[in-house]
C-alpha positions as CSV (number, residue, x, y, z in Angstrom):
1,M,109.5,95.5,138.5
2,P,108.3,97.4,135.5
3,A,108.5,101.2,136.1
4,Q,104.9,101.8,135.0
5,F,103.7,99.6,137.9
6,V,105.6,101.6,140.5
7,K,104.6,105.0,139.2
8,P,101.1,104.9,140.7
9,F,102.6,104.7,144.2
10,V,104.7,107.9,143.8
11,K,102.9,110.4,146.1
12,S,104.1,113.8,144.9
13,N,107.2,115.3,143.3
14,K,110.1,113.0,142.2
15,N,113.1,112.6,144.4
16,D,115.2,109.6,145.6
17,F,113.3,109.2,148.9
18,I,109.8,109.2,147.4
19,D,111.0,106.8,144.6
20,A,112.4,104.4,147.2
21,E,109.2,104.7,149.2
22,A,107.1,103.9,146.1
23,I,109.2,100.9,145.2
24,A,109.0,99.6,148.8
25,E,105.2,99.9,148.7
26,A,104.8,98.3,145.3
27,V,107.0,95.3,146.0
28,E,104.7,94.3,148.9
29,R,101.7,93.9,146.6
30,K,100.7,90.3,146.3
31,N,99.7,90.6,142.6
32,M,102.8,92.6,141.5
33,R,104.6,91.4,138.4
34,F,108.4,91.1,138.4
35,V,110.9,91.0,135.6
36,P,113.4,88.1,135.9
37,I,117.1,88.9,135.5
38,K,118.4,87.6,132.3
39,T,121.5,85.4,132.1
40,D,124.6,86.3,130.2
41,D,123.6,83.9,127.4
42,Q,120.3,85.6,127.1
43,L,121.9,89.0,126.9
44,D,124.3,87.7,124.2
45,L,121.4,86.4,122.2
46,Q,119.5,89.6,122.5
47,A,122.5,91.5,121.3
48,I,122.8,89.3,118.2
49,H,119.2,89.9,117.4
50,R,119.4,93.6,117.9
51,V,122.4,93.8,115.6
52,R,120.6,91.7,113.0
53,D,117.5,93.8,113.2
54,R,119.6,97.0,112.6
55,L,121.4,95.4,109.6
56,I,118.1,94.4,108.0
57,A,116.8,98.0,108.4
58,R,120.1,99.3,106.9
59,R,119.8,96.8,103.9
60,T,116.2,98.0,103.3
61,A,117.4,101.6,103.4
62,V,120.2,100.9,100.9
63,I,117.8,99.1,98.5
64,N,115.2,102.0,98.7
65,Q,117.9,104.6,98.0
66,L,119.1,102.6,95.0
67,R,115.6,102.4,93.6
68,A,115.1,106.1,94.1
69,F,118.3,107.0,92.3
70,L,117.5,104.7,89.4
71,L,113.9,105.9,89.2
72,E,115.2,109.4,88.7
73,R,117.0,108.2,85.6
74,G,114.0,106.3,84.3
75,L,115.0,102.9,85.4
76,V,112.2,100.9,87.0
77,F,112.4,97.4,88.4
78,A,110.1,95.0,90.1
79,R,109.5,95.5,93.8
80,T,111.3,92.3,94.9
81,P,114.9,92.8,95.9
82,A,115.9,89.7,93.9
83,K,114.9,91.4,90.6
84,L,117.0,94.5,91.4
85,K,119.9,92.4,92.6
86,A,119.9,90.4,89.3
87,A,119.9,93.6,87.3
88,M,122.7,95.3,89.2
89,A,125.5,93.9,87.0
90,D,123.8,95.1,83.8
91,I,123.1,98.5,85.3
92,L,126.8,99.0,86.1
93,E,128.2,97.6,82.9
94,N,125.7,98.5,80.2
95,A,126.6,101.8,78.6
96,E,123.1,102.1,77.1
97,F,121.7,103.2,80.5
98,D,121.7,107.0,80.8
99,L,123.9,107.2,83.8
100,T,126.7,109.7,84.4
101,P,130.1,108.4,85.6
102,R,129.5,110.1,88.9
103,M,126.1,108.4,89.4
104,R,127.5,105.1,88.2
105,N,130.2,105.2,90.8
106,L,127.7,106.1,93.5
107,I,125.4,103.2,92.6
108,D,128.5,100.9,92.6
109,G,129.2,102.0,96.1
110,L,125.7,101.4,97.2
111,W,125.8,97.9,95.6
112,S,129.0,97.1,97.5
113,E,127.4,98.2,100.7
114,W,124.3,96.1,100.0
115,K,126.5,93.0,99.4
116,L,128.5,93.7,102.6
117,V,125.4,94.1,104.8
118,E,123.9,90.9,103.2
119,Q,127.0,89.0,104.1
120,Q,126.9,90.3,107.7
121,I,123.2,89.2,108.0
122,E,124.0,85.7,106.7
123,E,126.8,85.4,109.2
124,L,124.5,86.3,112.1
125,N,121.9,83.9,110.8
126,D,124.5,81.1,110.8
127,E,125.5,82.0,114.3
128,L,121.8,81.8,115.4
129,E,121.5,78.5,113.7
130,R,124.5,77.1,115.6
131,I,123.2,78.5,118.9
132,S,119.7,77.1,118.4
133,A,121.1,73.7,117.6
134,A,123.1,73.6,120.8
135,D,120.4,74.9,123.1
136,A,117.9,72.4,124.5
137,G,115.0,74.9,124.7
138,C,115.6,76.2,121.2
139,T,115.8,72.6,119.9
140,C,112.4,71.8,121.5
141,I,110.4,74.7,120.2
142,R,112.0,74.5,116.7
143,K,109.8,71.4,116.2
144,I,106.7,73.7,116.3
145,P,105.6,74.6,112.8
146,G,106.5,78.2,112.0
147,I,109.3,78.5,114.5
148,G,112.8,78.3,113.1
149,P,116.2,79.2,114.6
150,V,115.7,82.9,114.5
151,V,112.3,82.9,116.2
152,A,113.4,80.1,118.7
153,T,116.5,82.0,119.8
154,A,114.6,85.3,120.1
155,I,111.9,83.6,122.3
156,V,114.6,81.9,124.6
157,A,116.5,85.2,124.8
158,A,113.3,87.1,125.9
159,I,111.7,84.6,128.4
160,G,114.2,81.9,129.1
161,N,112.2,79.0,130.4
162,G,109.0,81.0,130.6
163,A,108.9,81.1,134.4
164,A,107.9,84.8,134.4
165,F,104.4,83.9,133.1
166,R,101.8,81.7,134.8
167,K,100.2,80.6,131.5
168,G,100.6,80.9,127.8
169,R,98.0,83.6,127.5
170,E,100.1,85.9,129.7
171,F,103.0,85.4,127.3
172,A,100.8,86.1,124.3
173,A,99.4,89.2,126.0
174,W,103.0,90.4,126.8
175,L,103.8,90.0,123.1
176,G,100.7,92.1,122.2
177,V,99.0,89.5,120.0
178,V,95.8,89.5,122.0
179,P,92.8,91.9,121.5
180,R,93.0,95.3,123.2
181,Q,90.2,95.6,125.7
182,Y,88.2,98.6,126.9
183,S,85.4,97.3,129.1
184,T,83.3,99.2,131.6
185,G,79.9,98.8,133.2
186,G,79.7,95.1,132.4
187,K,80.1,95.8,128.7
188,A,83.0,94.1,127.1
189,K,84.7,95.9,124.2
190,L,87.5,94.2,122.2
191,F,89.5,95.9,119.5
192,G,92.6,94.9,117.4
193,I,95.7,93.5,118.9
194,S,97.3,95.5,121.7
195,K,100.8,95.5,120.1
196,R,102.4,95.8,123.5
197,G,105.7,94.3,124.7
198,N,108.6,93.2,122.5
199,A,107.9,94.6,119.0
200,Y,110.8,92.7,117.4
201,L,109.8,89.3,118.8
202,R,106.1,90.0,117.8
203,R,107.1,90.9,114.3
204,I,109.3,87.8,113.6
205,L,106.8,85.5,115.3
206,I,104.1,86.8,112.9
207,H,106.4,86.2,110.0
208,G,106.9,82.6,111.2
209,A,103.1,82.3,111.6
210,R,102.6,83.6,108.0
211,A,105.0,80.9,106.7
212,A,103.2,78.2,108.6
213,V,99.7,79.3,107.4
214,L,100.8,79.4,103.8
215,H,102.9,76.2,103.7
216,I,101.5,73.9,106.3
217,K,99.8,70.8,104.8
218,R,96.4,71.2,106.5
219,D,95.1,67.8,105.5
220,R,98.0,66.1,107.5
221,A,98.6,68.6,110.3
222,P,96.4,68.4,113.4
223,I,96.0,72.2,113.4
224,G,94.8,72.1,109.8
225,A,91.1,71.8,110.7
226,W,91.3,74.8,113.0
227,L,93.0,76.9,110.3
228,D,90.4,75.9,107.7
229,A,87.6,76.9,110.0
230,L,89.2,80.2,110.8
231,D,89.9,80.9,107.1
232,A,86.3,80.5,106.3
233,R,85.2,83.4,108.6
234,A,88.2,85.7,109.0
235,H,90.6,87.8,107.0
236,K,94.0,86.3,106.1
237,N,95.9,88.7,108.4
238,V,93.6,87.9,111.3
239,V,94.3,84.2,110.7
240,I,98.1,84.9,110.7
241,V,97.9,86.8,114.0
242,A,95.7,84.1,115.5
243,M,98.3,81.6,114.4
244,A,101.1,83.7,116.0
245,N,99.1,83.8,119.2
246,K,98.8,80.0,119.2
247,L,102.5,79.5,118.4
248,A,103.4,81.8,121.4
249,R,101.2,79.7,123.7
250,I,102.6,76.4,122.5
251,A,106.2,77.7,122.8
252,W,105.6,78.8,126.4
253,A,104.0,75.4,127.2
254,V,107.0,73.6,125.8
255,L,109.6,75.8,127.5
256,S,107.8,75.9,130.9
257,S,107.2,72.1,131.1
258,G,110.4,70.9,129.5
259,N,108.5,68.4,127.5
260,E,108.8,67.6,123.8
261,Y,106.3,69.2,121.4
262,R,103.5,66.8,120.7
263,P,101.0,68.1,118.1
264,V,97.4,67.3,118.9
265,A,94.1,68.1,117.0
266,T,92.7,71.6,117.9
């Protein structure tokens, strides 16, 4: 059980006996939510994703530090990492750049670290690709637009076959891509998305939704009419999050039913 659902049943100060009593009382509630125990394969997948996420953050930190050092010497490049990567050979070899030997050696070390981290990320991506191709659940949800091997393996690692949720909206709410609610006295108040649950899975799912919104052929896809109607009345970021919400629900439906993804008009 999630710890925050047991906390209201703790009567006074914390000790082992009171905690056990609170757990025993909470577990008897008919509407209590339980967390399924993950399999070894799910734990392995989660570990790969956590390492990949750390490496991506490290790569970003290295790039930012490189930009900062070069900016101090008056060298400015476009914001995309590809532009900086293309210029690194010229920076290290061109004597016209006003760089001291010590700074040039330091930048060379950062450039080597960048390439090493990039290689490690690519190896993990290849591993996720192999796992998703061999897993039946990943293979099914990869047919959904916007869900590739990275998103598919992250979803399967997090929820397995989706048995922990009764419907797709519960999975979307767990991801935090539904509106935050503060209603009282019969007055419903809805705000931005709640951003609860698995922040990593929510982030990569929104990235996948962004790719689907930008590249899907709306005149051919059944979901195209829904996207066009939403585009006409909402901001682009709202459309992307709404698409992420829909992808989460579709993925849960496919995993929980075991059926193939069949696109239908929305």
